[in-house]
N, C-alpha and C positions, 0 to 999 in steps of 0.2 A: 504494500500500500504506500502510495506517495503522500508525503506530508504536504499541507497547503503551502501556497506561495510565500507565506509570511514568516517562515522560520528564520531566514537570514535577516529579514527586517527586524524581527524581535531581538536578535542578538545585537544588532546595531543600536536599537532603542535602549537596550540594557546598558550599553557603553555610554550613551548620551546621558542616561539617567544618573549613572555613576559620576558624571562630570558636573552634575547639578542642573541639568536642563529641566525646566518646568514643563509639565504636561498640560495640554489644553483641556478645558472642561468638556469639549466636544470630541476629544480624541477617542479612538476605538479602545474598548476594554482589551487588555492584554491577558489572555488566558491560555491554559495548556491542558492537554490530556496526555498523560504519560501512562503507557500500558506495557504488558509483559513481553509481547513479541508481535512483530508484524506479519508472521508467516502462518498464523492459524486463524480459523474462522471466528472463534468466540471474540477475540480481541479486535479483529477487523470490524465485526458487527458493532462493538461498543464505540469504536472510532467513527464509524458511519453515523451513529446516533448523536455523538458529540458534535460532529460537523454540522448535522442537520439543525441541532439546537442553536448553534452559533448563527447559522444562516437565518433561522426564523426570528431570532431576537434582534439581529441587525447591529451593525457598528461594533463588531467583535473581531479581533484578530486572534485566531485560535491556532496554536502550535500543537501538532500531533507528533509524538515521538515514541519510539519503541526500539529495542534491539531487534536484530534479524533472526533471533532465536532466543529462547529463554536464557537470560544472563542477568542474574540479580545485581552483581556489582556494576555492570554497565547501565542497568536501569536506574540504580541509585545516582549515578553521575548525570543521567538525563534529567532526573527529578531535581537534583540540586541546581542544574542549569535553568530549569523551568521556574523555580521559585525566585531566581534572580531576575529573569527576563519576562516573566508573566505574573506580575505581582497582584493582579486583580483576582486571581483564583486559579487553582490547579485541581484537576480531578486525577486521582491515582488508582490504577488497577495493577496489582502485582501478584505474582505467584511465590514471592519470597518476602512475605511481610516482616519477618524477624529482622531483615536487614534495614528496615525503614524506621526503626524507633528514633534514632538520632536525626536522620534527615527530616522526619515529620516534626520533630521538636524544633529543628532549625527553622522550618517554615512558620511555625507558631511564633517563634521569637522575632521573625521578620514581619509578622502581621499578615502573612499570605493565607487567605482562606483555602482550606483543603477539604475535599470530599473523597471518602473512600468508596471505590466502586468494585463490586464483585467479590472482594475479599475483605473480611472484617478487619478494621484497623488494629494493629498490634497493641497489646497492653503497654502502658507507660507513655502513651502519646495523648495529645489534646484534641484529636480528631473526634468530633461529636456527631457526625452524620455519615451513615453507611447506606449505600444504594445497592441492593441485591435481592435476588429471589430467595425463597426457602429451599435450600438444597435437600433437606430431609424430605420435604413434600415432593420435590422433583423426583427423588429416588423412589418414593412410594408410588408416584404416578407411573413410572416405568415398570415397577413391579406389578402394578395392577394390569397394565397392558400385557405383561408376560403371562400372568396366570390365566388370562383369557385364551391363551394359545394351547394350553395343556389341560387334560381332564383332571378332576379332583383326586383321582387315585393314581396319578402319574408317579412313576419312579424313574431314577436315573440321576446323572450328574449335571450340575449347572456350574459353569466356570465363570468366575467374576474377574474382571481386569481393572486395575487402577493405574491411570496414566501417569499420575504424580504421587507416589506413596509419600505419606506424611503431610500432604496438603489437606487441611481440615475440610474444606468445602467438598472435595471429592469423596472423602471418607463419609461425610454426612449423606451424600447421595447413595453410596453403597450400603450404609446402615439402613436407610429408609427402604431401599429395594429389597434387601435381605429380610427385613422384618415382615414384609408382605409375603414373600415366597415361603418363609418358614411357617407363617400363620395359616396360609391358605392352600399350600401344597406341601404338607409335612413329609410326604414320601420322597421328595427330591432331596438330594444331597448337594449342598452348596460348597464348592471348592474355591479357595482363595479368600480375598483378592490377591491376584498375582500382578507384578509390575508389567504393564503393557506399553510403557513408553509414550511420551507426549508428541515427539516430532514424527512426521509421516513415515520416514524410512524405518526408524527403530520400532515404531508401533506395529508396522506390518510384520517385521521380522519376529517380534516377540509374540504377536498373536498367532503367527504361523507355527511357531514352536509350541505354543500352548495347545493349539488344535491337534498337532501331531502327538503331543504327550498325553492328550485326553481324547482319544479318537471316538470314544463311545458316548461322550457328553451329548445331551439333547439340546443344550443351549450355551451360548457364549455371550455374556453381557458386560458391557463397559459403561463408563460414565464420562469419558472424555470425547473430544471433538473428532479424533481420528479413528476411534474404535469401529464405528459402523462402516467407515470407508474400507478399512483393512479387512473386516470380516466379510463384507460383500465381495471383495476382490479374491479372497481365499476360496469362497464358494465358486466363483467364476473359474478360477484356475484349476480347481480340483474336481469340479462337477458334483461335489457333495453338498447337500442342502441341510441346513440346521437352523435353529432359531437364533436370531441375532438382534440385539437392541442396544441403544446407547443414547447419548445426549448430543445436542447442538445441531443447528441446521446448515452444516457444511453442504455445499452444492452437490458433491459426490454422494454424501450420505442421503440427501433428499432423493437423488436419483435411485439409490439403492432401495429406498422405501417404495418408490414408484415401480421399480422392477420386481419387487417382491422378495428381495434378499434380506431385508430388514423389516421386522414387524412394526417397529415404532421407534421414534426419537422423542426424548423429553427435552424440549427447548427451554433454556433459562431466559429466553427473550433478551439477549444481551443488548440489542439495539436500544431497547427502552432504558436500560441502565445508563448508557452513555448519554442519551438525550436528557433524561431527568437530571442527572448529575450536573451537566453543563448548564441546563436551564436554571436550576436552583442557584448555582454560583452567580450567574448573570443577574437574576432577579434580586439576589442579596446585594450585589454591588450597586444595584439601581434602587435600593431602598427598602426591600422586603426583608423581614427577619429570616435568618437561616434556620430551617427546621433542625431538630436534634433527635437522634435515635436511629432506628433501622427502618428505612423506607423499602417496603417489599413491592417490587415492580411486577411480580407474578411470573407465571410460566405457561407453557402450552405443550400438549401432547400432539405429536405429528404422526398420523397413521394413514391407512388407505382411504379413510373417509374424507380427509382434508388435504391430502398431499398436493393436489392440483392447485388449490387455493394458496397454500404456503409457497409452492414453487413460483407461482406468479408474483407473490409478495416479494420474494427474494431475488427477482430478476435483476434489479439494479438499485442504485441509491434513491432514485425518484420513486420507484414502486414501494420501497420500504417506507419512505416518508409518508406517502399517501395512505398506505395500509395502516400505519400506526397513528395517524393524525387524531382520530377520535379518542383513542386510548390515552395518548399523551395529554390531550386537553382535559380529559376526565380526571386523570391522576393529579395534574397540577391545580385543578380547580378545588380539590378537596384533599389537602395533604393529610389531615387527621385520619382519613379512611385507610391510609397506607402506612402510617407510622406506628411503630411499637418501640419499647425500650431497646437500646442497643444490646443489652445483655441477653435479649431473647432471640437474637439472630441465630438461625439454624439452617 
């Protein structure tokens, strides 16, 4: 994903500000969205949403920045640059939250508003607003879709994969999914979760090994963006069919649902997170109080019933913006309907 035209301008503006240049009251707001990687669908979706929010609000210079692969230290450097050059507000999405305690406190000391997106802000920081779906409920939703595929007395193995072991939000999805399977299909044996890798190449290799190591499993279920893509490709390559499900509306994963290789995707609706986070930062800078707590933007199950509608929505940036318009307006019009205490985020 290419960053907007204004990244270089932001850097220059930061240098001028350091030399004591005064900003015009009508100058564009300087804002940034820093995210984990530019190479995977979830983070691209959030960036699209943030970009759309800046466009809708008007007079906002938005810098989008991310490593070209998950790289926590590099993302820290990008964030530290953002709080120097985009002092009106920064939205942060990271897969390495523990690395951000000091940088987030630096932002607070500089008076830069920060909103956490997708990942709960780490303890020991002053970030008071988190925008994200319930990952526990997301996992349960995928579990409910899975149990529809097998009879109540089903037996056999179900293999679970975790794209980023140790990342709380993915574990919450797995716990939610596992709880449904164990409660509603007690004859099934749940194996894992096993490390399935987050980057496309490693994800395919690890899932291929898992399928070979567990050849009699009836299902392989993941919670990351690449899992459905890899599991569909394995079925195509081997001619073997099995139940596969995962999360995130990656274009190839959506096609796998359309083609029948994947029974469902649980979408965290990442676009909404990026949009809401940026819009709240902008509104705050323009006089509205900043909400506090966990803003649950919701989620969606994608299956055969709605796959055509979702694929049309995901065609391009304009189609996303049009499809989400009513929902963004609804959420922003009634913040209290979506806010819960930060400590309840799950």
